[in-house]
C-alpha positions in Angstrom: 72.3 215.5 2.5 69.0 217.2 1.8 65.8 216.1 3.6 64.7 214.3 0.5 68.0 212.4 0.3 67.6 211.4 3.9 64.1 210.1 3.4 65.1 208.0 0.4 68.0 206.4 2.4 65.7 205.9 5.4 63.1 204.0 3.3 65.8 201.7 1.9 67.3 201.1 5.4 63.9 200.2 6.8 63.3 197.8 3.8 66.6 196.0 4.4 66.2 195.9 8.1 62.6 194.5 8.1 63.4 192.0 5.3 66.6 190.7 7.0 64.8 190.4 10.4 61.9 188.5 8.8 64.2 186.0 7.0 66.5 185.5 10.0 63.5 185.1 12.3 61.8 182.4 10.1 65.1 180.5 9.9 66.0 181.0 13.6 62.7 179.9 14.9 62.5 176.9 12.7 66.0 175.5 12.9 67.5 177.0 16.1 64.5 177.4 18.4 65.2 181.0 19.0 62.6 183.7 19.7 62.0 186.7 17.5 64.0 189.0 19.7 67.2 186.9 19.5 66.8 186.6 15.8 66.5 190.3 15.4 69.7 190.8 17.4 71.5 188.3 15.1 70.1 190.2 12.1 71.6 193.4 13.4 75.0 191.9 13.8 74.8 190.4 10.3 74.0 193.9 8.8 76.9 195.4 10.6 80.7 195.3 10.0 80.9 191.7 11.3 79.3 190.2 8.2 77.9 192.6 5.6 80.9 194.9 6.2 83.2 192.0 5.4 81.3 190.8 2.3 80.5 194.2 0.8 82.2 197.0 2.9 81.4 199.8 0.4 77.7 198.9 0.3 77.5 198.5 4.1 79.1 201.9 4.6 76.8 203.5 2.0 73.6 201.9 3.5 74.5 202.4 7.2 77.0 205.2 7.1 79.2 205.6 10.2 81.7 208.0 8.7 81.0 211.8 8.9 80.0 213.9 6.0 82.7 216.1 4.6 81.3 219.4 3.3 82.6 221.4 0.3 84.8 223.5 2.6 86.3 220.4 4.3 84.2 220.5 7.4 83.3 217.2 9.0 79.8 216.8 10.3 78.0 213.7 11.7 76.0 211.7 9.2 72.3 212.4 10.1 71.1 209.2 8.5 72.1 207.0 11.5 70.8 209.6 14.0 67.3 209.4 12.5 67.4 205.6 12.6 68.6 205.7 16.2 65.7 208.1 17.2 63.1 205.8 15.6 64.6 202.8 17.4 64.3 204.6 20.7 60.6 205.4 20.2 59.9 201.8 19.4 61.8 200.6 22.5 60.0 203.1 24.8 56.5 202.1 23.6 57.4 198.4 23.9 58.7 198.7 27.4 55.5 200.6 28.4 53.5 197.6 27.1 55.7 195.2 29.1 55.0 197.3 32.1 51.3 196.9 31.5 51.9 193.1 31.5 53.9 193.3 34.7 52.0 191.5 37.5 52.6 193.9 40.5 50.1 192.0 42.7 52.0 188.7 42.2 55.3 190.4 42.9 54.0 191.8 46.2 53.3 188.2 47.3 56.8 187.1 46.4 58.8 190.2 47.4 61.2 188.2 49.5 62.0 185.9 46.6 62.4 188.8 44.1 64.7 190.6 46.6 66.9 187.6 47.1 67.1 186.9 43.3 67.9 190.6 42.6 70.6 190.6 45.3 72.2 187.5 43.8 72.1 189.0 40.3 73.8 192.2 41.5 76.4 191.2 44.1 77.9 188.0 42.6 78.5 189.3 39.1 79.7 192.7 40.3 82.3 191.1 42.6 83.6 188.8 40.0 83.7 191.5 37.3 85.4 193.9 39.7 88.1 191.3 40.5 88.7 190.6 36.8 89.0 194.3 36.0 92.1 194.6 38.2 93.9 191.9 36.1 92.6 193.5 32.9 93.7 196.9 34.0 97.3 195.8 34.5 97.6 193.2 31.7 96.7 194.4 28.2 95.0 197.2 26.4 91.5 197.0 27.8 90.9 200.4 29.6 91.8 203.9 28.5 94.8 205.5 30.3 92.7 208.2 32.0 90.5 205.6 33.8 91.4 204.9 37.4 91.5 201.3 38.7 88.4 201.7 40.9 86.5 203.2 38.0 87.5 200.3 35.9 86.2 197.9 38.6 82.9 199.8 38.9 82.4 199.8 35.1 83.2 196.1 34.5 81.2 195.1 37.6 78.2 197.1 36.2 78.6 195.5 32.8 78.5 192.0 34.3 75.5 193.0 36.4 73.3 194.1 33.5 70.5 191.9 32.2 68.9 192.0 28.8 65.8 193.5 30.3 63.9 194.3 27.0 64.9 191.0 25.5 64.0 189.1 28.7 60.7 190.8 28.7 60.0 189.9 25.1 61.1 186.3 25.5 58.7 185.9 28.4 56.0 187.7 26.4 56.5 185.6 23.3 56.3 182.3 25.3 53.3 183.5 27.4 55.3 183.4 30.6 55.1 187.1 31.6 52.1 186.5 34.0 53.6 183.4 35.6 55.2 183.5 39.1 58.8 182.9 38.0 58.3 185.2 35.0 57.2 188.0 37.3 60.2 187.3 39.6 62.6 187.4 36.7 61.2 190.7 35.4 61.2 192.3 38.8 64.7 191.2 39.6 66.0 192.2 36.2 64.5 195.7 36.4 66.2 196.3 39.8 69.5 194.8 38.5 69.6 197.0 35.5 68.6 200.1 37.6 71.6 199.5 39.9 73.9 198.9 36.9 72.9 202.2 35.3 73.5 204.0 38.7 76.9 202.4 38.8 77.6 203.6 35.3 76.6 207.1 36.3 79.2 207.0 39.1 81.9 205.9 36.6 81.0 208.6 34.2 81.1 211.1 37.1 84.6 210.0 38.0 85.8 210.1 34.4 84.4 213.6 33.8 85.2 214.8 37.4 81.5 215.7 37.9 79.7 214.3 41.0 76.4 215.9 39.8 76.0 213.2 37.1 75.8 210.4 39.7 73.6 212.4 42.1 71.2 213.3 39.3 70.9 209.7 38.1 70.4 208.1 41.5 68.3 210.9 43.0 66.2 211.4 39.9 65.5 207.7 39.6 64.4 207.4 43.2 62.2 210.5 43.0 60.6 209.2 39.7 59.7 205.8 41.1 58.3 207.3 44.3 56.3 209.9 42.3 54.9 207.2 40.0 53.8 204.9 42.8 52.3 207.4 45.3 51.1 210.2 43.0 51.1 209.0 39.4 49.2 205.8 40.1 46.1 207.5 41.7 46.1 210.2 38.9 46.3 207.6 36.2 43.1 206.0 37.4 41.3 208.8 35.5 42.0 206.7 32.4 39.8 203.9 33.8 36.9 206.3 34.2 37.4 207.7 30.7 37.5 204.2 29.2 34.3 203.2 30.9 32.5 206.3 29.4 33.7 206.1 25.8 36.5 203.6 25.4 40.0 204.5 24.4 39.6 207.1 21.7 42.2 209.3 19.8 42.3 211.9 22.6 42.8 209.3 25.3 45.6 207.5 23.4 47.3 210.8 22.6 47.3 211.9 26.2 48.8 208.5 27.3 51.5 208.9 24.6 52.3 212.4 25.8 52.7 211.2 29.4 54.9 208.3 28.1 57.2 210.5 26.1 57.6 212.9 29.1 58.5 210.0 31.4 61.0 208.7 28.8 62.5 212.2 28.5 62.8 212.7 32.2 64.5 209.4 32.9 66.9 209.9 29.9 67.8 213.4 31.2 68.5 212.1 34.7 70.8 209.3 33.3 68.9 206.1 34.1 67.7 205.5 30.5 64.3 205.9 29.0 63.2 202.3 29.1 62.9 202.4 32.9 60.7 205.4 32.8 58.5 203.7 30.3 58.4 200.4 32.2 57.6 202.0 35.5 54.8 204.0 33.9 53.3 200.9 32.4 53.5 199.1 35.8 51.5 201.8 37.6 49.0 202.3 34.7 45.4 201.0 35.3 44.8 197.5 34.0 41.6 195.9 32.8 39.8 197.4 29.7 42.1 200.4 29.4 45.3 198.4 29.2 43.7 195.9 26.9 42.6 198.6 24.4 46.0 200.4 24.6 47.7 197.1 23.6 45.3 196.6 20.7 46.1 200.0 19.3 49.9 200.0 19.7 51.3 196.5 20.1 51.3 195.2 16.5 53.0 198.2 14.9 55.5 198.4 17.7 56.6 194.8 17.7 56.6 194.2 14.0 58.0 197.5 12.8 59.6 199.8 15.4 61.2 197.3 17.8 63.3 195.4 15.2 64.9 198.8 14.3 66.2 199.0 17.8 67.8 195.6 17.8 69.3 196.0 14.4 70.7 199.5 15.1 72.5 198.2 18.2 73.9 195.2 16.3 75.4 197.6 13.7 78.0 198.7 16.2 79.4 195.1 16.7 82.7 194.2 15.1 83.7 190.7 16.2 86.9 190.6 14.0 88.9 192.6 16.6 89.4 189.5 18.7 92.2 188.0 16.6 94.8 186.3 18.9 94.7 183.2 21.1 95.3 185.3 24.2 92.3 187.5 23.4 90.1 184.5 22.8 91.3 183.1 26.1 90.3 186.3 27.8 86.9 186.1 26.0 86.3 182.6 27.3 87.2 183.7 30.8 84.7 186.6 30.6 82.0 184.2 29.4 82.7 181.8 32.2 82.6 184.7 34.8 79.3 185.9 33.3 77.6 182.5 33.4 78.8 181.7 36.9 78.2 185.2 38.3 74.7 185.7 36.9 73.2 182.4 35.6 74.4 180.0 38.3 74.0 182.6 41.2 70.5 183.5 40.2 69.5 179.8 39.8 70.7 179.0 43.3 69.0 182.1 44.7 65.7 181.1 43.1 66.1 177.6 44.6 66.8 179.1 48.0 63.7 181.2 47.6 61.5 178.1 47.2 61.3 177.5 43.5 61.8 174.0 42.1 64.9 173.2 40.2 63.3 173.5 36.8 61.9 177.0 37.5 65.2 178.0 39.2 67.2 176.9 36.2 64.8 178.8 33.9 65.2 182.0 35.9 69.0 181.5 35.8 68.9 181.2 32.0 66.7 184.3 31.7 68.8 186.4 34.0 72.0 185.3 32.4 71.0 186.8 29.0 72.7 190.2 28.5 71.5 191.0 25.0 71.5 194.5 23.7 71.3 196.3 27.0 74.8 195.1 27.4 75.6 196.6 24.0 74.2 199.9 25.1 76.3 200.1 28.2 79.3 199.0 26.2 78.7 201.6 23.6 78.5 204.3 26.3 81.8 203.1 27.8 83.5 203.2 24.4 82.1 206.6 23.4 83.0 208.1 26.8 86.6 206.8 26.7 86.4 204.2 29.4 87.1 201.0 27.5 89.1 200.2 24.4 87.6 198.6 21.2 89.3 195.3 22.3 87.4 195.0 25.5 84.3 196.3 23.8 84.4 193.4 21.3 85.1 190.8 24.0 82.1 191.9 26.0 79.9 191.9 22.9 80.8 188.3 22.2 79.9 187.4 25.8 76.6 189.2 25.4 75.7 187.4 22.2 76.6 184.0 23.6 74.8 184.4 26.9 71.7 185.6 25.0 71.8 182.8 22.4 71.9 180.3 25.3 68.6 181.6 26.8 65.9 180.3 24.5 67.2 176.7 24.1 67.8 176.4 27.8 64.3 177.7 28.6 62.7 175.3 26.2 64.7 172.4 27.7 64.0 173.3 31.3 60.3 173.8 30.7 59.7 170.8 28.5 57.2 168.4 30.0 56.2 170.8 32.8 52.9 172.5 33.5 54.3 175.6 31.7 54.7 173.8 28.4 51.4 175.2 27.2 52.8 178.7 27.4 55.7 177.9 25.0 53.9 178.7 21.8 
């Protein structure tokens, strides 16, 4: 394909993605009470092989090609169309997570560090143990893990998959409902960021064992710790220069460009180390000066990011979902078991931990519903496991169904738990 052909296809892909997201979002918000982010995830699944691929498989493959291109001499090369779409989606996700970091109330979190730590521990330990126990049964009963994967690696991987939280989706749900600045919203964001960081470190260990390379795990864990420490103790004081620049002349083109350069570098560094770009972006946003600088940065970047770039990320991830692989009563039984383990290990455990930390039952249940949503972060870790030869397509599909159901549960449960409380005014 020439560059001109790629551009033509890209424009049509973006047209279909944005149109589908808008239609599904309007219907989902009106009739299902779902937030934009959940509707965009559903739109992605609809545009993939699970729906569009069944109705019009040739058109779906032509519009979103997964198969490689065969050259005139018979050489197979990856189709660049989806690579371009993936790159655009990552840019949108990184900018959005930086904006979420700007909203993150670090002062409020400091006052509730005990509660956040307790919530985070419950969200890690309980689902990890339940997932690890289930993995031993899966390992010896059925085609769920690839033959080269050792039992302990399978336990680590499934435990990490159960531990993951839909951090970008959780952040956007809180933001859309005006809950990001509330106490329990801050607790949920803080605990979710730690949970996902631990999950990615566990994944790095699994990849290291599969590839027989300890350096992968060391780079991810060591690089992540160094990045956070640098951001807090050195980056935060240096970034205060933006406050002085804003007071003199506001956020101009040079200031915005410099901020984007720093953001892209942080995303690159955390991607290279193996802990994923969104954490680099989120941490940078969390240590960036607030007040006028943060407000102007949001004004310049927020609308285009949330309305154009971010839906591409959710749709791209949904394109990899193929629900039709679960086609026997036994597999559906396994799927129900996985869903039950997920809800018990994450939702119920985090709800009880929040209650133990001093929240009332309504807020505790809301936190449990938020933490229980896996969303597309789960799809990312599942895609990595599939591509790296850890899990089979069967287990991949089962885990995707679990991620979709736990995410769909979140918005209605949050609306139910918060109805009639003092937080109802934030639910617009």
